[in-house]
PDB file of N, CA, C and O in Angstrom:
ATOM      1  N   MET A   1      31.539 166.229 -11.457  1.00  0.00           N
ATOM      2  CA  MET A   1      32.406 166.646 -12.524  1.00  0.00           C
ATOM      3  C   MET A   1      33.099 167.960 -12.169  1.00  0.00           C
ATOM      4  O   MET A   1      33.890 168.470 -12.963  1.00  0.00           O
ATOM      5  N   GLY A   2      32.824 168.499 -11.028  1.00  0.00           N
ATOM      6  CA  GLY A   2      33.394 169.767 -10.628  1.00  0.00           C
ATOM      7  C   GLY A   2      34.895 169.735 -10.404  1.00  0.00           C
ATOM      8  O   GLY A   2      35.538 170.785 -10.427  1.00  0.00           O
ATOM      9  N   ASP A   3      35.474 168.553 -10.186  1.00  0.00           N
ATOM     10  CA  ASP A   3      36.898 168.451  -9.900  1.00  0.00           C
ATOM     11  C   ASP A   3      37.748 168.303 -11.156  1.00  0.00           C
ATOM     12  O   ASP A   3      38.975 168.353 -11.070  1.00  0.00           O
ATOM     13  N   LEU A   4      37.139 168.125 -12.298  1.00  0.00           N
ATOM     14  CA  LEU A   4      37.898 167.902 -13.518  1.00  0.00           C
ATOM     15  C   LEU A   4      38.313 169.226 -14.145  1.00  0.00           C
ATOM     16  O   LEU A   4      37.506 169.898 -14.788  1.00  0.00           O
ATOM     17  N   ASP A   5      39.572 169.595 -13.955  1.00  0.00           N
ATOM     18  CA  ASP A   5      40.063 170.857 -14.506  1.00  0.00           C
ATOM     19  C   ASP A   5      40.041 170.848 -16.029  1.00  0.00           C
ATOM     20  O   ASP A   5      39.762 171.873 -16.652  1.00  0.00           O
ATOM     21  N   ILE A   6      40.330 169.708 -16.628  1.00  0.00           N
ATOM     22  CA  ILE A   6      40.346 169.635 -18.081  1.00  0.00           C
ATOM     23  C   ILE A   6      38.945 169.850 -18.655  1.00  0.00           C
ATOM     24  O   ILE A   6      38.793 170.419 -19.736  1.00  0.00           O
ATOM     25  N   TYR A   7      37.929 169.394 -17.933  1.00  0.00           N
ATOM     26  CA  TYR A   7      36.553 169.633 -18.372  1.00  0.00           C
ATOM     27  C   TYR A   7      36.224 171.123 -18.308  1.00  0.00           C
ATOM     28  O   TYR A   7      35.588 171.667 -19.210  1.00  0.00           O
ATOM     29  N   LYS A   8      36.658 171.766 -17.245  1.00  0.00           N
ATOM     30  CA  LYS A   8      36.437 173.208 -17.109  1.00  0.00           C
ATOM     31  C   LYS A   8      37.128 173.962 -18.247  1.00  0.00           C
ATOM     32  O   LYS A   8      36.574 174.916 -18.793  1.00  0.00           O
ATOM     33  N   LEU A   9      38.341 173.528 -18.600  1.00  0.00           N
ATOM     34  CA  LEU A   9      39.046 174.161 -19.708  1.00  0.00           C
ATOM     35  C   LEU A   9      38.311 173.958 -21.029  1.00  0.00           C
ATOM     36  O   LEU A   9      38.284 174.856 -21.871  1.00  0.00           O
ATOM     37  N   SER A  10      37.715 172.784 -21.210  1.00  0.00           N
ATOM     38  CA  SER A  10      36.985 172.533 -22.454  1.00  0.00           C
ATOM     39  C   SER A  10      35.748 173.424 -22.560  1.00  0.00           C
ATOM     40  O   SER A  10      35.373 173.839 -23.657  1.00  0.00           O
ATOM     41  N   ILE A  11      35.122 173.713 -21.439  1.00  0.00           N
ATOM     42  CA  ILE A  11      33.972 174.623 -21.430  1.00  0.00           C
ATOM     43  C   ILE A  11      34.423 176.045 -21.781  1.00  0.00           C
ATOM     44  O   ILE A  11      33.753 176.744 -22.540  1.00  0.00           O
ATOM     45  N   GLU A  12      35.560 176.465 -21.223  1.00  0.00           N
ATOM     46  CA  GLU A  12      36.093 177.783 -21.558  1.00  0.00           C
ATOM     47  C   GLU A  12      36.457 177.866 -23.038  1.00  0.00           C
ATOM     48  O   GLU A  12      36.208 178.882 -23.685  1.00  0.00           O
ATOM     49  N   LEU A  13      37.043 176.803 -23.567  1.00  0.00           N
ATOM     50  CA  LEU A  13      37.386 176.757 -24.989  1.00  0.00           C
ATOM     51  C   LEU A  13      36.137 176.845 -25.853  1.00  0.00           C
ATOM     52  O   LEU A  13      36.134 177.528 -26.877  1.00  0.00           O
ATOM     53  N   SER A  14      35.086 176.162 -25.446  1.00  0.00           N
ATOM     54  CA  SER A  14      33.828 176.204 -26.181  1.00  0.00           C
ATOM     55  C   SER A  14      33.250 177.616 -26.193  1.00  0.00           C
ATOM     56  O   SER A  14      32.782 178.089 -27.228  1.00  0.00           O
ATOM     57  N   ASP A  15      33.281 178.282 -25.053  1.00  0.00           N
ATOM     58  CA  ASP A  15      32.788 179.664 -24.977  1.00  0.00           C
ATOM     59  C   ASP A  15      33.598 180.583 -25.884  1.00  0.00           C
ATOM     60  O   ASP A  15      33.039 181.432 -26.579  1.00  0.00           O
ATOM     61  N   LEU A  16      34.917 180.410 -25.872  1.00  0.00           N
ATOM     62  CA  LEU A  16      35.785 181.219 -26.719  1.00  0.00           C
ATOM     63  C   LEU A  16      35.507 180.952 -28.200  1.00  0.00           C
ATOM     64  O   LEU A  16      35.473 181.880 -29.008  1.00  0.00           O
ATOM     65  N   ALA A  17      35.310 179.690 -28.546  1.00  0.00           N
ATOM     66  CA  ALA A  17      35.010 179.325 -29.937  1.00  0.00           C
ATOM     67  C   ALA A  17      33.714 179.983 -30.399  1.00  0.00           C
ATOM     68  O   ALA A  17      33.632 180.463 -31.529  1.00  0.00           O
ATOM     69  N   TRP A  18      32.703 180.008 -29.536  1.00  0.00           N
ATOM     70  CA  TRP A  18      31.443 180.648 -29.895  1.00  0.00           C
ATOM     71  C   TRP A  18      31.635 182.146 -30.118  1.00  0.00           C
ATOM     72  O   TRP A  18      31.041 182.719 -31.032  1.00  0.00           O
ATOM     73  N   GLU A  19      32.453 182.774 -29.298  1.00  0.00           N
ATOM     74  CA  GLU A  19      32.711 184.203 -29.471  1.00  0.00           C
ATOM     75  C   GLU A  19      33.387 184.469 -30.820  1.00  0.00           C
ATOM     76  O   GLU A  19      33.040 185.424 -31.515  1.00  0.00           O
ATOM     77  N   ILE A  20      34.336 183.637 -31.181  1.00  0.00           N
ATOM     78  CA  ILE A  20      35.019 183.773 -32.469  1.00  0.00           C
ATOM     79  C   ILE A  20      34.036 183.544 -33.604  1.00  0.00           C
ATOM     80  O   ILE A  20      34.006 184.301 -34.574  1.00  0.00           O
ATOM     81  N   TYR A  21      33.238 182.501 -33.478  1.00  0.00           N
ATOM     82  CA  TYR A  21      32.285 182.139 -34.526  1.00  0.00           C
ATOM     83  C   TYR A  21      31.258 183.240 -34.754  1.00  0.00           C
ATOM     84  O   TYR A  21      30.901 183.531 -35.896  1.00  0.00           O
ATOM     85  N   LYS A  22      30.785 183.850 -33.677  1.00  0.00           N
ATOM     86  CA  LYS A  22      29.785 184.913 -33.806  1.00  0.00           C
ATOM     87  C   LYS A  22      30.328 186.131 -34.547  1.00  0.00           C
ATOM     88  O   LYS A  22      29.572 186.854 -35.196  1.00  0.00           O
ATOM     89  N   GLU A  23      31.633 186.359 -34.450  1.00  0.00           N
ATOM     90  CA  GLU A  23      32.243 187.526 -35.083  1.00  0.00           C
ATOM     91  C   GLU A  23      32.548 187.304 -36.566  1.00  0.00           C
ATOM     92  O   GLU A  23      32.868 188.259 -37.273  1.00  0.00           O
ATOM     93  N   MET A  24      32.455 186.080 -37.041  1.00  0.00           N
ATOM     94  CA  MET A  24      32.756 185.789 -38.441  1.00  0.00           C
ATOM     95  C   MET A  24      31.643 186.297 -39.348  1.00  0.00           C
ATOM     96  O   MET A  24      30.479 186.362 -38.953  1.00  0.00           O
ATOM     97  N   ASP A  25      32.019 186.651 -40.562  1.00  0.00           N
ATOM     98  CA  ASP A  25      30.999 187.050 -41.518  1.00  0.00           C
ATOM     99  C   ASP A  25      30.285 185.819 -42.075  1.00  0.00           C
ATOM    100  O   ASP A  25      30.713 184.684 -41.866  1.00  0.00           O
ATOM    101  N   TRP A  26      29.203 186.068 -42.779  1.00  0.00           N
ATOM    102  CA  TRP A  26      28.352 184.979 -43.257  1.00  0.00           C
ATOM    103  C   TRP A  26      29.114 184.013 -44.155  1.00  0.00           C
ATOM    104  O   TRP A  26      28.946 182.798 -44.041  1.00  0.00           O
ATOM    105  N   GLN A  27      29.946 184.539 -45.044  1.00  0.00           N
ATOM    106  CA  GLN A  27      30.664 183.691 -45.988  1.00  0.00           C
ATOM    107  C   GLN A  27      31.650 182.773 -45.265  1.00  0.00           C
ATOM    108  O   GLN A  27      31.762 181.595 -45.604  1.00  0.00           O
ATOM    109  N   THR A  28      32.349 183.292 -44.294  1.00  0.00           N
ATOM    110  CA  THR A  28      33.291 182.470 -43.529  1.00  0.00           C
ATOM    111  C   THR A  28      32.550 181.393 -42.754  1.00  0.00           C
ATOM    112  O   THR A  28      32.995 180.246 -42.704  1.00  0.00           O
ATOM    113  N   LYS A  29      31.434 181.749 -42.156  1.00  0.00           N
ATOM    114  CA  LYS A  29      30.633 180.752 -41.442  1.00  0.00           C
ATOM    115  C   LYS A  29      30.176 179.650 -42.380  1.00  0.00           C
ATOM    116  O   LYS A  29      30.154 178.478 -42.003  1.00  0.00           O
ATOM    117  N   LYS A  30      29.813 180.019 -43.598  1.00  0.00           N
ATOM    118  CA  LYS A  30      29.363 179.024 -44.566  1.00  0.00           C
ATOM    119  C   LYS A  30      30.501 178.081 -44.954  1.00  0.00           C
ATOM    120  O   LYS A  30      30.290 176.878 -45.103  1.00  0.00           O
ATOM    121  N   ILE A  31      31.705 178.627 -45.117  1.00  0.00           N
ATOM    122  CA  ILE A  31      32.859 177.807 -45.474  1.00  0.00           C
ATOM    123  C   ILE A  31      33.223 176.853 -44.338  1.00  0.00           C
ATOM    124  O   ILE A  31      33.432 175.659 -44.552  1.00  0.00           O
ATOM    125  N   ILE A  32      33.294 177.397 -43.140  1.00  0.00           N
ATOM    126  CA  ILE A  32      33.668 176.580 -41.980  1.00  0.00           C
ATOM    127  C   ILE A  32      32.533 175.649 -41.589  1.00  0.00           C
ATOM    128  O   ILE A  32      32.756 174.559 -41.064  1.00  0.00           O
ATOM    129  N   ASP A  33      31.309 176.100 -41.854  1.00  0.00           N
ATOM    130  CA  ASP A  33      30.103 175.366 -41.504  1.00  0.00           C
ATOM    131  C   ASP A  33      30.023 175.230 -39.989  1.00  0.00           C
ATOM    132  O   ASP A  33      30.694 175.970 -39.269  1.00  0.00           O
ATOM    133  N   ASP A  34      29.246 174.334 -39.512  1.00  0.00           N
ATOM    134  CA  ASP A  34      29.116 174.137 -38.073  1.00  0.00           C
ATOM    135  C   ASP A  34      30.136 173.137 -37.538  1.00  0.00           C
ATOM    136  O   ASP A  34      30.134 172.838 -36.344  1.00  0.00           O
ATOM    137  N   GLN A  35      30.993 172.624 -38.386  1.00  0.00           N
ATOM    138  CA  GLN A  35      31.991 171.654 -37.948  1.00  0.00           C
ATOM    139  C   GLN A  35      32.930 172.252 -36.912  1.00  0.00           C
ATOM    140  O   GLN A  35      33.390 171.554 -36.007  1.00  0.00           O
ATOM    141  N   PHE A  36      33.212 173.530 -37.042  1.00  0.00           N
ATOM    142  CA  PHE A  36      34.080 174.219 -36.092  1.00  0.00           C
ATOM    143  C   PHE A  36      33.515 174.128 -34.679  1.00  0.00           C
ATOM    144  O   PHE A  36      34.207 173.707 -33.752  1.00  0.00           O
ATOM    145  N   ILE A  37      32.272 174.521 -34.524  1.00  0.00           N
ATOM    146  CA  ILE A  37      31.629 174.509 -33.210  1.00  0.00           C
ATOM    147  C   ILE A  37      31.418 173.077 -32.724  1.00  0.00           C
ATOM    148  O   ILE A  37      31.661 172.776 -31.555  1.00  0.00           O
ATOM    149  N   THR A  38      30.972 172.202 -33.607  1.00  0.00           N
ATOM    150  CA  THR A  38      30.720 170.818 -33.228  1.00  0.00           C
ATOM    151  C   THR A  38      31.990 170.156 -32.714  1.00  0.00           C
ATOM    152  O   THR A  38      31.962 169.469 -31.693  1.00  0.00           O
ATOM    153  N   ALA A  39      33.102 170.356 -33.410  1.00  0.00           N
ATOM    154  CA  ALA A  39      34.367 169.749 -32.997  1.00  0.00           C
ATOM    155  C   ALA A  39      34.804 170.244 -31.625  1.00  0.00           C
ATOM    156  O   ALA A  39      35.274 169.464 -30.797  1.00  0.00           O
ATOM    157  N   ILE A  40      34.649 171.534 -31.389  1.00  0.00           N
ATOM    158  CA  ILE A  40      35.044 172.101 -30.096  1.00  0.00           C
ATOM    159  C   ILE A  40      34.150 171.565 -28.978  1.00  0.00           C
ATOM    160  O   ILE A  40      34.643 171.216 -27.906  1.00  0.00           O
ATOM    161  N   GLU A  41      32.854 171.499 -29.218  1.00  0.00           N
ATOM    162  CA  GLU A  41      31.938 171.058 -28.174  1.00  0.00           C
ATOM    163  C   GLU A  41      32.062 169.557 -27.884  1.00  0.00           C
ATOM    164  O   GLU A  41      31.757 169.109 -26.778  1.00  0.00           O
ATOM    165  N   LEU A  42      32.503 168.794 -28.866  1.00  0.00           N
ATOM    166  CA  LEU A  42      32.668 167.355 -28.647  1.00  0.00           C
ATOM    167  C   LEU A  42      33.800 167.038 -27.676  1.00  0.00           C
ATOM    168  O   LEU A  42      33.827 165.956 -27.088  1.00  0.00           O
ATOM    169  N   ILE A  43      34.721 167.956 -27.506  1.00  0.00           N
ATOM    170  CA  ILE A  43      35.802 167.734 -26.537  1.00  0.00           C
ATOM    171  C   ILE A  43      35.201 167.555 -25.144  1.00  0.00           C
ATOM    172  O   ILE A  43      35.449 166.549 -24.480  1.00  0.00           O
ATOM    173  N   GLY A  44      34.416 168.530 -24.708  1.00  0.00           N
ATOM    174  CA  GLY A  44      33.787 168.450 -23.389  1.00  0.00           C
ATOM    175  C   GLY A  44      32.791 167.308 -23.280  1.00  0.00           C
ATOM    176  O   GLY A  44      32.684 166.663 -22.237  1.00  0.00           O
ATOM    177  N   ALA A  45      32.062 167.062 -24.363  1.00  0.00           N
ATOM    178  CA  ALA A  45      31.073 165.977 -24.345  1.00  0.00           C
ATOM    179  C   ALA A  45      31.742 164.624 -24.157  1.00  0.00           C
ATOM    180  O   ALA A  45      31.237 163.785 -23.410  1.00  0.00           O
ATOM    181  N   ASN A  46      32.867 164.399 -24.823  1.00  0.00           N
ATOM    182  CA  ASN A  46      33.569 163.126 -24.677  1.00  0.00           C
ATOM    183  C   ASN A  46      34.202 162.980 -23.301  1.00  0.00           C
ATOM    184  O   ASN A  46      34.240 161.878 -22.753  1.00  0.00           O
ATOM    185  N   ILE A  47      34.693 164.063 -22.741  1.00  0.00           N
ATOM    186  CA  ILE A  47      35.237 164.005 -21.378  1.00  0.00           C
ATOM    187  C   ILE A  47      34.132 163.649 -20.396  1.00  0.00           C
ATOM    188  O   ILE A  47      34.317 162.798 -19.526  1.00  0.00           O
ATOM    189  N   ALA A  48      32.988 164.297 -20.535  1.00  0.00           N
ATOM    190  CA  ALA A  48      31.862 164.019 -19.639  1.00  0.00           C
ATOM    191  C   ALA A  48      31.370 162.581 -19.809  1.00  0.00           C
ATOM    192  O   ALA A  48      31.077 161.900 -18.827  1.00  0.00           O
ATOM    193  N   GLU A  49      31.284 162.131 -21.043  1.00  0.00           N
ATOM    194  CA  GLU A  49      30.828 160.759 -21.300  1.00  0.00           C
ATOM    195  C   GLU A  49      31.806 159.741 -20.719  1.00  0.00           C
ATOM    196  O   GLU A  49      31.390 158.752 -20.117  1.00  0.00           O
ATOM    197  N   GLY A  50      33.091 159.982 -20.898  1.00  0.00           N
ATOM    198  CA  GLY A  50      34.093 159.073 -20.342  1.00  0.00           C
ATOM    199  C   GLY A  50      34.083 159.055 -18.829  1.00  0.00           C
ATOM    200  O   GLY A  50      34.285 158.008 -18.214  1.00  0.00           O
ATOM    201  N   TYR A  51      33.851 160.206 -18.228  1.00  0.00           N
ATOM    202  CA  TYR A  51      33.823 160.295 -16.767  1.00  0.00           C
ATOM    203  C   TYR A  51      32.689 159.463 -16.181  1.00  0.00           C
ATOM    204  O   TYR A  51      32.806 158.944 -15.071  1.00  0.00           O
ATOM    205  N   GLY A  52      31.599 159.336 -16.920  1.00  0.00           N
ATOM    206  CA  GLY A  52      30.441 158.595 -16.431  1.00  0.00           C
ATOM    207  C   GLY A  52      30.508 157.100 -16.696  1.00  0.00           C
ATOM    208  O   GLY A  52      29.610 156.367 -16.284  1.00  0.00           O
ATOM    209  N   ARG A  53      31.539 156.635 -17.367  1.00  0.00           N
ATOM    210  CA  ARG A  53      31.651 155.207 -17.687  1.00  0.00           C
ATOM    211  C   ARG A  53      32.249 154.436 -16.521  1.00  0.00           C
ATOM    212  O   ARG A  53      33.096 154.946 -15.787  1.00  0.00           O
ATOM    213  N   PHE A  54      31.794 153.200 -16.364  1.00  0.00           N
ATOM    214  CA  PHE A  54      32.262 152.358 -15.263  1.00  0.00           C
ATOM    215  C   PHE A  54      33.579 151.676 -15.607  1.00  0.00           C
ATOM    216  O   PHE A  54      34.497 151.648 -14.787  1.00  0.00           O
ATOM    217  N   HIS A  55      33.675 151.130 -16.802  1.00  0.00           N
ATOM    218  CA  HIS A  55      34.853 150.350 -17.172  1.00  0.00           C
ATOM    219  C   HIS A  55      35.985 151.248 -17.656  1.00  0.00           C
ATOM    220  O   HIS A  55      35.767 152.239 -18.353  1.00  0.00           O
ATOM    221  N   TYR A  56      37.186 150.875 -17.270  1.00  0.00           N
ATOM    222  CA  TYR A  56      38.384 151.645 -17.579  1.00  0.00           C
ATOM    223  C   TYR A  56      38.560 151.830 -19.084  1.00  0.00           C
ATOM    224  O   TYR A  56      38.853 152.934 -19.542  1.00  0.00           O
ATOM    225  N   LYS A  57      38.383 150.752 -19.856  1.00  0.00           N
ATOM    226  CA  LYS A  57      38.592 150.832 -21.299  1.00  0.00           C
ATOM    227  C   LYS A  57      37.574 151.760 -21.965  1.00  0.00           C
ATOM    228  O   LYS A  57      37.905 152.459 -22.923  1.00  0.00           O
ATOM    229  N   ASP A  58      36.359 151.767 -21.470  1.00  0.00           N
ATOM    230  CA  ASP A  58      35.353 152.697 -22.003  1.00  0.00           C
ATOM    231  C   ASP A  58      35.766 154.141 -21.740  1.00  0.00           C
ATOM    232  O   ASP A  58      35.670 154.995 -22.621  1.00  0.00           O
ATOM    233  N   ARG A  59      36.225 154.402 -20.522  1.00  0.00           N
ATOM    234  CA  ARG A  59      36.644 155.762 -20.177  1.00  0.00           C
ATOM    235  C   ARG A  59      37.790 156.225 -21.065  1.00  0.00           C
ATOM    236  O   ARG A  59      37.779 157.342 -21.584  1.00  0.00           O
ATOM    237  N   ILE A  60      38.770 155.359 -21.230  1.00  0.00           N
ATOM    238  CA  ILE A  60      39.936 155.701 -22.040  1.00  0.00           C
ATOM    239  C   ILE A  60      39.532 155.990 -23.485  1.00  0.00           C
ATOM    240  O   ILE A  60      40.074 156.899 -24.115  1.00  0.00           O
ATOM    241  N   LYS A  61      38.572 155.210 -24.012  1.00  0.00           N
ATOM    242  CA  LYS A  61      38.124 155.420 -25.386  1.00  0.00           C
ATOM    243  C   LYS A  61      37.539 156.829 -25.558  1.00  0.00           C
ATOM    244  O   LYS A  61      37.846 157.514 -26.534  1.00  0.00           O
ATOM    245  N   PHE A  62      36.712 157.251 -24.624  1.00  0.00           N
ATOM    246  CA  PHE A  62      36.110 158.582 -24.728  1.00  0.00           C
ATOM    247  C   PHE A  62      37.138 159.684 -24.496  1.00  0.00           C
ATOM    248  O   PHE A  62      37.079 160.729 -25.145  1.00  0.00           O
ATOM    249  N   TYR A  63      38.082 159.464 -23.575  1.00  0.00           N
ATOM    250  CA  TYR A  63      39.121 160.458 -23.358  1.00  0.00           C
ATOM    251  C   TYR A  63      39.997 160.589 -24.596  1.00  0.00           C
ATOM    252  O   TYR A  63      40.405 161.691 -24.962  1.00  0.00           O
ATOM    253  N   TYR A  64      40.285 159.463 -25.236  1.00  0.00           N
ATOM    254  CA  TYR A  64      41.066 159.495 -26.464  1.00  0.00           C
ATOM    255  C   TYR A  64      40.312 160.248 -27.558  1.00  0.00           C
ATOM    256  O   TYR A  64      40.904 161.042 -28.289  1.00  0.00           O
ATOM    257  N   ASN A  65      39.008 160.000 -27.672  1.00  0.00           N
ATOM    258  CA  ASN A  65      38.211 160.695 -28.673  1.00  0.00           C
ATOM    259  C   ASN A  65      38.176 162.201 -28.428  1.00  0.00           C
ATOM    260  O   ASN A  65      38.135 162.980 -29.379  1.00  0.00           O
ATOM    261  N   SER A  66      38.191 162.609 -27.184  1.00  0.00           N
ATOM    262  CA  SER A  66      38.160 164.036 -26.891  1.00  0.00           C
ATOM    263  C   SER A  66      39.478 164.709 -27.264  1.00  0.00           C
ATOM    264  O   SER A  66      39.521 165.912 -27.520  1.00  0.00           O
ATOM    265  N   ARG A  67      40.533 163.933 -27.292  1.00  0.00           N
ATOM    266  CA  ARG A  67      41.848 164.461 -27.660  1.00  0.00           C
ATOM    267  C   ARG A  67      42.002 164.615 -29.165  1.00  0.00           C
ATOM    268  O   ARG A  67      42.749 165.474 -29.636  1.00  0.00           O
ATOM    269  N   SER A  68      41.305 163.793 -29.905  1.00  0.00           N
ATOM    270  CA  SER A  68      41.478 163.773 -31.365  1.00  0.00           C
ATOM    271  C   SER A  68      40.902 164.981 -32.041  1.00  0.00           C
ATOM    272  O   SER A  68      40.975 165.097 -33.265  1.00  0.00           O
TER     273      SER A  68
END
C-alpha cells in the first residue's frame, strides 16, 4: 500500500482531523459527536479495503464509498 498516494493523503487528513477535534471544546465535540472522526477515518479504511479486493467491481465499490 506504500505506492498509493491517495491513501497517504487520507492518513494525513485523518491526523489533521484529530488535531482539530482535540482543540474543540466539550460542547462542540458533543454536537459533532464522533461522526466527524469516523467519517474521516473511513476514507482511508475504504481505500485500504478496496486495494485488497481481487475483483474489479469490489474494488470500485470501496473506492466509491471512500469518496462519498
